[in-house]
N, C-alpha and C positions, 0 to 999 in steps of 0.2 A: 344722652340721645344715642350715642354710639353703642353704649351698653345694651340699650333696649333693642336696637337693630340686631345686634349679635344674638341676643336671647331669642328673637323671633326667627332669625335666618336659619340657624341650624336645625330646629325642629321641622321647619318647612322643607329644608333640604333632605332630611332623612325620610320624611313622609313621601317625598317625590321618589326617592330611591326605592322605598319599599313598594310603592305602587307600580313602579317600572318593572320590578322583578317579582311581581306578585305571584307568578306561576310557580315559583319555587319557594315561596315563604308563606305569605298570608293565606293563600288559597289552598294550601296543601296541609294545613294543620289537622284538619278534622276528617274523620272517617265518613261523616254524613254528607259531605259535598265533594265527591270525586269528580274529575273532569274526564272528557274523552281522551286526554293525553296523559294524565297523571293519576296514579293509583297508590293506595296504601295497602301493601301486600299483607295478606293474612293466610296462614297455612290452612289447608283443607282439614287437617286433623283437629283444628280448633272449632270446627263447626259443631253446633249442638244437635240434638236428636231431631228437632223439627226445622232445621236449617238446611238449605242447599248451598252449593258453592257456585257463585257467579263468576264464570271464567272471563267475562268481559271487564270486570272490575277487581278481580282477585280478592273477593271478600265473601264472607258468609252472610246470607240473608235469610230471614224466616220465610217459610212457605206461606204462612198465614199472616200476611201483612195487614195492618190496620188500614181501612179505607179501600180495600180491594174486594169488597163484597163478601159473600159467604164462602170462605175458603178454609173453614175450620177442619175439613176432612182431608186436606192436601197432605201428602207425605213426600219426603225426599225420595228420589229414584235410587236405584241400587248403586249407581256411580256417583250419586249426590250432586250431579250437575244440572238437575231439573227437579220440578215438583210434579206429582201426578196423583190422580185419584186412586184410592185403594181398591182392592178386589171387591166386587159386589156393588160398584157404583158406576153410574154413567157420568160422562164429562160434558159439560155445557160450556161452549166457548163463546164469549161475547166480545164485541169489538172494543168496548171500553175497559176491559179488564186484562191484566197481565196474565193471570192464571185462570184455568177453568173452574167452574162451580161443580162440585161433586154432589150428585143425588143418589142416595142409596136405593137399591132395587128391593122391593118387598118380596118376601117369600110367601108362597101359597100356604105353607104349613105354619106360618107365624101370623100373629095378629098385625093387622095393618096399623101403622102409626102415622102421625102427621109429618114425620121427618123422613119418610121414604116415598119412593115413586111406585105407584100401584097400577099403572096403565096396563090395559089388557094386552098390549103388544109387547110388553117387556116381561120376559121370563127370567128365571134363574139361569145363570150362565153355565153352559156345559163345560166339562173339564177340558176338552180339546176343541178349538175353533180354528177354521181356516182363514177367516177374515175378521177385520174390524170395520165397522160400518160408520160412515160419515154422511150425515144428511142434515138438511135445513128443514126443520119442522117445528110446529107449535104443539106437538103432542106432549112434550115434556116441559116446555117453557113458553110463556106467553110472549116473550121477546123475540121469538123466531131465531134463536141462536143456533150455532152449529153443534150437533150432537154426535158424540163418539160413543158407540156401544158395541157390544159383541153379539147382538141379536139383529137379525135382518128385519128392518122396518116393513118390508113388503110381505112378510110371512107371519102367520098367526101362531106358529110354533117357534120353538127355540132353535131356529135354523141359523147356523153361522158358518155354513160351508158352501153357499152359492152366492153368485154375484151376477145379476142380469146385465149383460154388456149393452143392452139397448138403452138402459137408463143410468148406467154407472160406468165409471172408469176404474180399472184395476191397476193398482200401483203397490208393488211389494205385497204386503198382506192386508192392504186397505181396499175397501170398496167404497168409492167416492161418488156421490150423486153428481150428475152432469151440471145441475144448476149451481153447485158450489164453485166449479172451475170456470164458469163463464167470464169472470173478471180477469182471469189469468191466461186465457187462450191466446192473447196477443204475443206471448213469449214464443209461440210456435213460429212466428215470423222470423225470429233470430235463427232458429234451427233450420228453417227452410232456406233462408238466405245463405246460410253457411253451406248447405248441401248444394245449392245452385252454383256457388262460387267454386266449390271443391267437390265435384260429384263423386270422386273416388274416396272421399274421406270417410273413415269410420269413426273419427273422433266425435263428430256432431251426433251421430246415431247413438254412440255409447254414452255420451255425457250430456249433451244439450237436448236430447230428445225428451228427457224427463224434466226439462226446465220448468214447465208450468206446474208440475207437482211440487217441486222443491220450493217454488215461489209461493204456492198455496200454503204449504205447511209452515213456511217461515212467516208470511205476512198475515195469514188468517188465523192459524193456530198458534202462532208465536213460539214455534218449536225452535229451541236454540241450536240443535244439531242441524236442522234444515237451514237455518240462517248462516251457520258456519259453512255448510256445503254451498249455499248460494254465493257466499264471499269467495270460496275456492274456485267456483266456476267463473266468477268474474276475473280472478287472477289468471285462470287457464285461458280465458279469451283475450288475454293481454290487455286487460282493463278497457274493454271495448266501450266506446262512447255511443254505440247504437241505441236507439230509443227502446228496442225490445231486448236488449242484452241483459244478462244477469246482473250487470252493474247498475242498471237503471234505478232499482229501489235505493241503493246506497247513494247514488248521485242525487236522487230526489230529496233525500232527507239529510244528507251530510254536506251538500254544496248548495248554498242558498241562491247562487246566481243561475242555476239551471233547474229550478223547481218546476217551472211551467213546462219546460220542454219534455220532462220525463214523467209528468203527472198522467195518471190514468184513472178512469172511473172505477170506483170500488176500492181503491187503495187509500189507506189512511196516511195522513201527513204526520208521521211521528219519527223520532230519531231511531233509526234502525241499527241494531247491533248484530254483529261486531262492527267496530269502527274500522273503516277501510280507507276513507279518503280524508284529506285535509282540505279545508277551505282555502281558496286562492285569494290573493290580494294582500292587503296590509297585515292581515292576521298571520300569514305565512312568514313574512319578514320579522314580525315581532317575536314569534315563538322560536324562530331560528337564532335570534340574538339573545335568547334566555340563557342565563348563566346558572349553573348548579354547583352545589357543594358535594364532592364525591364522598361516598361512605367509606371507601378505602383509597387512601392517597397514593397507593403504590400501583394500582391497576384499575382498569375499567371493568367493573362487575356488570355483566350483561346477562339478563335472563331471556331465554328463548322458549317459545311455545311452538310445537309442531302439530299440525292437524293433517289427517288424511283427507282424501277427496270427499268422503261421505260426511265430513264435519266432526268426526270423533277426534278427541285429543289423543295424540300418539305419545307425546313426550313434553315435559317441561323440565327445565334445569339450566345450569350454567352454559353460557354460549362461548365457544372458541371459534376463531377464524378457520380452524382446521375443518370445520363442518362445511365451509364453502370452498375449500381448496380442491381443485381438480388436477393439480400438478402432482403426479405420483413421484415419490422420492424426494420431494422438497417440503421442508417444514414451513408452515404458514407463520406469518408474524404473530407475535403475542400481543396481548392487550395491556402491556406495561404502560403506565401513565408517563407521558412526556419523555419517551425514549425513542430516538431515531432507530428505525429498523429497516433493513434492506427489503425491497419488494421482491416478490417471486413472479416469475413469468416462464411460460413454456409453450410448446407447440403440441397440440393434441390432435391425434389422428381421428378421422371420422369413425373408425371402429371403436376407439375409446369412448367417444361421445355417445355412440349407440349403446354401448355397454352401460354407461352411466344412466342414460335415459331408460333402459330396461330395468335397471336396479331401482331408480326412483319411481318409475311407472306412474307419473303424474299424481303421486300420492303423498307429497311432502310440501307443506305450505308453512312458511316461517313468519313469526312475529318476534320482534326484538324489543327489550325494555332495559333501560339503564337504571341501575341501582344508585340512588343518591340520597342525601340526608338533608332535612330542612327542620330547623328548630329541634334538633336531636331526635327526629323521627325518620325512619328509613322508608323511602318511597320509591316508586317505579315510574319512569317516564318513557312512554313509547317512542321508539326511535323512528324518525321519518326516513322514508326511502325515496330517493330521486331516481327514477328510471329515465335515463337520458334519451332513450330511443322512443319514449312514449309519445311525446308531442314535440314539435319544433321549439316551443317556448322553454322546454326543460333544458335546452342547450344554450339558452341565453344567460347572461350574468345577472339579470334582474330577478331577484328571489320572489317578488310578488307575482311574477308570471308563472312560477313553477306549479305543476300539478303533482303534489306529493301523495304517496300511498303509504299504507302501514303493513301490508302483507305482500310476500313475494315467494317465488319458487326459483330453484336453481336451474332447472332444465325441464323442458316439456317436449313431448313427442307426439306427433299426429299419426296414429296408426293407419296403416294402409289396408284397404279392403282387397284381399287376395282371392276372393271367391270367383272372380271372373278370369283369373289367369293362374296357370300352374305355379306352384311354389316349389322352391328348391328344398332339398333335405336340410334338416337342422344342423347336420354336421358339416355342411358347406359354409365357408366364410361368407360367400355372396348371399347366403340366406339372410344375413343381417340387413342387407340393403332393402329387403322386401318387408321388413318389419314396420318401417315408418315412411310416411310420405314427406315429412319435413321435421326439422328439429329447431328448437329455439333455446339457446343456452346463454348464460351470462359469461361474456368474454372479458369483462373488466369489473372488478370489485374494488371499491375504495371506501374505506372508513375514514372520514375526516372530522376533525374537531379542533377547537381553539382553546387556548389556555389563557385565562385572565387573572391578573394579580397573583400569579404563581401557584394558586391552589384551587381556584374556581375554573370550571370547565364549561365551555359553550356546548349547547346540545349537539351531540354527534349526529352526523348525517351519513347515511349509507348510500353511496352512488353506485348504480348498476347500469351496465350497458349490455343490451342483448344483441345477439347475432342470429339471424334467421338463415337456415340452411335448407335448401330444397334438394331432396334426394332424387334427382332426375336420372334418366337413363345412362348418362355419362359419369355418374358418381362413382368414386373409388374409395375403398376403405383406407387407403394410404394418404388421402388428402389431409393436409395439416391446417389447423385453425388455432389462433392465438388465445391465450388466457393470461390474465394479469391480476394480481392481488397485492394490495398495498394498504398501509396505514399512514395517514398524513395528518400532521398537526402543526399549528403555528401559534407563536406567542402573540397574544393580543393584550395590550395594556390600555385599551380605550376605556378609561374610567371617567369619573366625574371631573377630575382635574383636566384630563385631556379634552373632554367636551367643553369645559369652560375656556380652555386655551384656544380651541379652534373656533368656538362660537362667540367668544367675548374678547380675548386678548388679541387674536389675529386681526379682527376688524378694527379694533382700536389702534393697533400699530399701523395698519394700512391707512387709517384716517390721519394719523400723525404724519405719515410719510407724504400724503397728499398735501397737507397744510405746509409742511416744511418745503416741499417742492414749489408751492405757490409763492411762499415768502422769498425763496431763493430767486425765483423768476422775477419778482418785483424788484429785488435788489439789482439783478443783472440788467434789467431793463433801464434802470436809472444810470447804471454805469455805461451802458452802450448808447444811451440817449436815443432810444427807439420807441416806437409805439408798441402797445401790448399785443395787438392782434396780428403781428407780422409772423410770417412763416418761420423765421429763425427763432423767434421767441417760443412758438409752439413746439418746435423741435427741442429747444432747450428744456422746456417743461417736461417733455417725454423722457429726456435724458436724465434729468434730476430725479424724476419719479422712478425711473428704472433702478437707480442706485439706492434710493430710499426703500423701495419695495424689497430689493434684495436683502437689505439689512433687517427689515421686518420679518421676512420669511426665515432668515437664518436665526433670528432671535426666537421665533416660535419653535423651530426645530430643536434648538438647544434646550428650551424649556421642556419640550416633550421628552427629550432624552434624559434630562435631569430628573424628571418625575417618573421615568420608566413607564410612560403612558403612550408609547409610540406604536404605530402600525406601519409595517414595511411600505405599503403602498402610499400611506399618508406621508411618511418621511421622504420618500422619493418625490412625491408631489410638491414638497416644499423645497428640497435641496436642488433638484435639477433646474427648475425655472430660476431660482435665486442665483445659481452659478452662471447661467446664460445672461441674465440681466446685469450682474456685476461685471462680467467680462466685457459686455458692450459699453457699460458706463466707464470703466477704467480705461479702456482703449481710447475712447474719444476724449476723455478728460486729460490723459497724459499726452496725447498728440497735440491737443490745444495748448497745454502748458509748455510744451517744448518749442512751440512756434511763437513765443511772445516777442514783442519788439524790444530789442536790447541795444543799449548804447553805453560805451565805456568813455567816460569824461576824463580826459587827461589834464590835470591841473599843473603839470610841470611846465616851468618856463625856462628858456635858455639862460645859461649862466653868463652869456655875453651881453653887449650893449643892445639896447632895443630902440635906438633912435630911428625914426622914420617908419616904425612898425605899428603906429597907433591905428586902431580899427575904427570903423564907422559906428560900432556899437558903443553906447555910452556905458562903459563898465569900468569899475575900479578893481576888477579881479586881477590876480596875479597872472592869470592865463590870458588876459586881454592883449598881451603882446605876442600871442601865438601867431606865427606866420604860416603861410602856405608852404613855403620852402625855407628851411633854416640850414645852418651849417651842419656837416656830418658829426662834428664833435659837440653839438649843442645838447640834444635830447636823445636818449636811447629808447629804442622800440621794445626792448626786452621786458620792461615793466608791463606794457600792455599785453604782450604775448603770455607772460607768466600769469597775469590776472585772468586772462581768457581761459587758459588751461586749468587754472584752479577752479573756475566756475564749472567747467565741463566735468572735472573730477567730483566736485561737490554735487552736481546734478545726479550722478549715478551712485552716490553714497546712500546706504540704508542704515536704519537704526537697529536692525536685528539681522540674524543669519538664519535663513531657512534650512540650511544644512544642519545646524545645531538643533533646531526644532525637530526635524525629521529623525535625527539620530536619537534624541531623547525619547521620542514617541516609540520608536522601534525597540529600544532597549527596555523601556518600561513594560511594553506588551510581552516581550520575550520572558522577562523576569516573572511576570504574573503567571504566564502559562507554565513556566518551570516549577514554580512553587505550588500552584494549585493542582497541577497534573491533570487538568481537565480543559476541554475546549470551552471557553467562556461564551456566554450568550452574545448573539450578534448585536442586539441593542445595547447591552452593557459595554461591549467593545467600542461601539460608536461613541457612547457617552465618555468612556475613558480616553479615547483618542482626542475628542474635542477638548476635554478638560486639561489633559497634559499639554496639548498644543497651545491652548490659550495661556496656561500657567507659564510655560516656557517663554512665550512671547512677552508676557508682562515682566517676567524676571529679567529677560535681556534688556528691556527698556530701563528698568531700575538700575541694573548694573552698569549699563552704558552711561547713565546720567551720573552715577557715583564715581566710576573709575576713569572715565574718559572726559576730556574737555569737549565743549560744544563745538562741532565743526562749523556751524553757522557763524558763531562769534569769531572763530579763527579766520574765517573768510573776511569778515568785516575788518578785523585787525590787519589782514593782509592788504586790503584796499587802502588803509591809512598809510601803511609802509610804502606802498607803491604810488601813493599820491594820485589815486584813480578812483573816481566815483562810478557807481553803476545805476543807470536810469533805465527802468523797464516798464512797459505798458502791456498788461494782459488784455485789457479792453481799451477802447478809445478814451474812456473817461476813468480808467482805474489802472493802477500799477504800483510799483515799489521803487523806492530810492534808497541807496546805500551811500551815505556821505563818507567818501574816502579821502577827502582833502587833508593833506598833512599839515599839522600845526606849525611845522618848521619851514614851510614854504617850498621845500624841494625834497626829492627823494632819490634823485639820480646822483648817488655819492658812493664813497668807499665804505668798507665795513666799519672802520674805526669811527667815522663820522656818524654812521647809523647807530652804533652803540651809544655814543655820546647823546644823540637825540633821544633815545629811549630812556637814558638816565635822567635827562632834563624833564621828561614827561613824568617820571616816577617822583621826582622831587618838586613837581609843580612849578618849574622854572620857565614854563612856556605856555602857550595857549592850549585850549582843550580841543579835542577831536570833533566835538559835536557841531551840528549846523548852527545851533544857537550859541551865543557867547556864554562862556562858563558852563557849558553843558557837554556831556559825553554821549548824548543821544545821536546815534548815527543811522538808525534804520527807521524808515517812514513808509506809511501807506499813503499814496498820493492820489488825489483827484485833481488832475491838472486843469487849467482853464480850457474852455472849449475851443479857443482860437489856437491853442498850442499845436494841436494835431494838424490844423490847416497849414500853419506856418511850417511845421516839420515836413509835411508832404511836399511843399514847394522846395525846401532845401534838399530833399531826397530825389527830386526829379532828375538831376544830372547823374546821380548814382544809378538810378533805375535804367537810364539810357545806356550807361556804360558797363553795367554789370556783366554783360555778355561779351565784353571785349576780349581780344586774344592775348594781350600782354598780361603777364603775371601781376597780381595785386601786391606783390612784395615791394614793388617800386614805390608804393605809398610811403614807406618809411625811409626811403632814400631822399633826403631833403637837400635843398639848395642846389640841386643839379640844374644845369642850364635848361631852360624851357625848351630850347630847340632839340635837345636830346631825349625828350620824353614824349611818348606817344600822346596824341590828343585826347584819347579816351581816358587814359590814366590821369592826365592833367585835370580833366573835368571831375573825375571821381575824387581826386585828392583835394580839389578845391571844395567840393561838396562836403566831404568829411570834415575838413577844417572848419567850414562854416557851421556845420552842426555842432562841433565841439565848442566853438566860440559862443554859439547861441545858447547851449545848455549852461555854459559857465556864466554867461550874463544873466540867464534866467534864475539860476540858483543864487546869484549875488544880488538879486532884486535890481538889476541894472537895466531892465527893459521897462519903460514907463507904461506901456499899454498891456503888460502881461506880468502878473504878480501872484503871490500866494500868501496864505497865512499858515501858521503852525499852531496846532492845538492837540489836546489829548482826546482820545475816544472815551465815551461814556461807558459805564458798565453794561448797559443794554446793547450798545453797539459792539462791544467786545464779545458778548455772549452769543449774539446772533450773526456776527461777522457782517455787519451792515453799516451804512452811514445814514444817520437820521438827520442830524443838525449839521449841514455843511453849507459853506458860503460860496457855492460853485456858481460862477457867472461866465459870460463870454471872455472876460479878461482877468478873472481872478479864480484861483484854485485853493485847495486845502491840502496841507500836509499833516497827517495824523502821526503822532509819535508811536512807534511800534516797538514796545519793549519785548514782545513775544517773538520777534523776528519772523513775521508772517510771510516773508518772501519765500520761506521754505515750501509754501503751497504750490509753487511752480517747479519744485524739485521732488525727487523720490522721498526725501526726508520728511516732507510734509504730507505725503500721501501713503505713509506706511500703514495706516489703518485700513485704507481701501485695498491695498495689496494683500495685507494679512487676511482680510475677509475673503478675497478671491482665492487665496491659497487654501484656506480652511474649507471653502465650498468645493474646490476641486478635490481636495483630499477625501472628503466625505463622499462625493459623487463617485470617485474611482473605487472607493472601498465598497460602496453599495453595489457597484457594477461587477467588481471582480472578487470581492472578499479577500483581497491580498493587500495587506498594509504596506509591504515593501514596495509593491508596484505603485500604490497610491502616493506614497511619500516621494518616490522617484519622480512621478509626474508633477507633484507640487513644487519640488526643487527645480525641476527643469523649467517650469513656468516662471518661477522667480528669476532665474538666470536669463530667460528670454526677455522678460520685462526690463531687466536692468540693462542688458546690452542694446536692446532696441531703443530705449529712451536715451541712452548715451549717444547712440548714433544720430538720433534726431537732434539732440542738443548740440552736438558738434557741428552738424551742417548748418543749424540755425545761427550759431555764433559766427561761423565763417561768413555767412551771407549778410548778417546784420552789422558786423563790426569791420568788414572788409579785410579780414585776416585770411590769408591763404591757408587752406586745409593742411598744407604740408608743414605749417608751423604749429599745428594743433596735435596734441598727444591723444 
């Protein structure tokens, strides 16, 4: 079954990938299916005799295409960029055909054939004509198409030198019937609106006054040069969205969401060429995320085409950023692939901008195409241009809102009409201020692209920002304006693996984090003996969830770094929240662990007689003879002080050294930089830092386990030597117990006696240290009876009343002093402490009839999930679980080393992402570790002093 799933999975996966990136693979293989964005380049010299060169698709196409009517007579033009009828033919333009139909004109001296036109109004063409005539007539065609001829339809003779202005428009060498231009007269509205808004402007009169003629030749006669000119006028109008602007035909056919707004009667709804606009919406986002395979892995090969205002091709060839560089004396960045290059910037004077505008003369319009390969075929992909100042949406980060274009100009000038005012001589510098009414130039050029998987490139995007300058009366030639040119790229490794991680692995990890937090909450609720829907439990759920989510986010980030599929923004989105959540979780968790209820049970009994010291508790314990006040020479307090200080030292002990880890990471990074002699990739550096930091941490844990003894076991042994047990409660119904009762009955002795006691233990000549007979089990996880906490609070009541007393608590250990010489508060505190000590001794010895416990081992499931499933907890009966793993380390730094390490790693990565300085990041991580250690030790020290009644002056 698994084998079948694998066999089906990978073909489906690859099919999805090919469909996703179809713009650069499957759809680009064939010459017969070019797209408005991607072309298969063919050189013009490869065109055959009967083929013309289509500049919109960079391919040779036959003039006599099948299915295009009777076009057998068409011939390529002299420049091979169009098809035309030969001499001696009239051209019939029909709406449904791409090219005109050619009809031969019959000569009077030759026999009339069925393949020629012999209408009486059509004569042989004279050698020299002043006009070409365009009319809509049925004289030559029953379809009523547009006829282009060199004979005047209104004359019976071969007149081609007159044009009646009452019935025709004169445009260049054409005489156009009024009826033909009726559908295009609405373009006058754009010209008139421009004149009204800028009455002194000569730009509208020079360029937009003929807009209706240009639209007619483009839309009705399908003249490619006219369409190119119409596109240039659209760029010159700064991509005007006006209904009557030269952009309206392109918006009508190339942007589906504005078809109705720009539709006019008589216009055909067909894809107008050249391609000028991109569609907005999801399509924009999809093709911007397209990845391509470069034809040359060393540099970006970009082809540029430059048209003049009349729509004629001025140049095509390789593109360099120097063509857009306005900074004189500074070299523009190159197009080297994946190489960081400094940007150039300068301040341009107004005189320099006027000179550039005069040189450009609104006569250079650029298109850019990236050369790439797909299936071993070289293709061209038109580069999108984002004009940031075109619409407010173009400045937003949402790509689907952008209005992208395909053609642009570097600078445009609006000529000033100086006929109504005297002009200065040309040799005057101020004469330049009278040339233009306003200027619009590109003040910021940025070519940006992304690199994926090391060799694939995201579709480059050319970002332009225009600045408009009004040359008013106070304008000065020395005014300065900025210009900036840069190339920016970023490493993007968002592949299939990263997508699976973010869309599949991360949600699963978050789900596991939630389930673990709920299980932890249920376990804590049973330990605290509270209802589920209390505020404290909800806060506890949020706390546990914060810690688990931080681990899930860190795991996802490490997987992304391992697979080298990270995105800087994506990595920051994972690391920064994880760092904050882990910090909150660890701070609350350590604070709670440091404030646990702690009691030191002294099993030592005085070496003197104990008559008259029997207590009211029915206990057979050795400590049942402990009195409130004993002789000074009976029991020493140093054992308790020594055990308390050992606990404080143990609480601040760690399993690893953050200084060692930081040192190793820095050394490894410096060695790699020295041997490679190059600056490593940022993502690779993050991956290396994480790997070395984690490996050093694991190595320290292994070495500490092999070379050093367990500090937890050493503390348990110390408790046995001191004859002192430790009873702690982390929750009202959960805690830890370390049985430190000496098998020799006493520990307050000299060194020789202590050595003899250890020898007897080694030779099994005495009892065992464990709580059970013939057992060495000294550590337990306890679930005390429910009444234990109530009884303990009653015993602590005198202590709580006297804890703020003025006399030093050191008098607690000065025993058998006359009662009259001791302050009353200290007396009540001493009595309460002695009562608690006797109570715990009796409870451990099973000497309290109404309060007992059983001892058992935890099941495998309970050990795995750190929970208690089968317990015999009642009001008067508890459970002691044998704890071979010494779980009381969870209230110390030793048991929280994983949480501390996770926080250190998150801080290290966060600081490195922010500053790119490994030394600074390592210093912050080490400083955080020191802060955690000293803060926790301070909390533990104060807690020991408060809970065990030991003055802080005795604590180290």
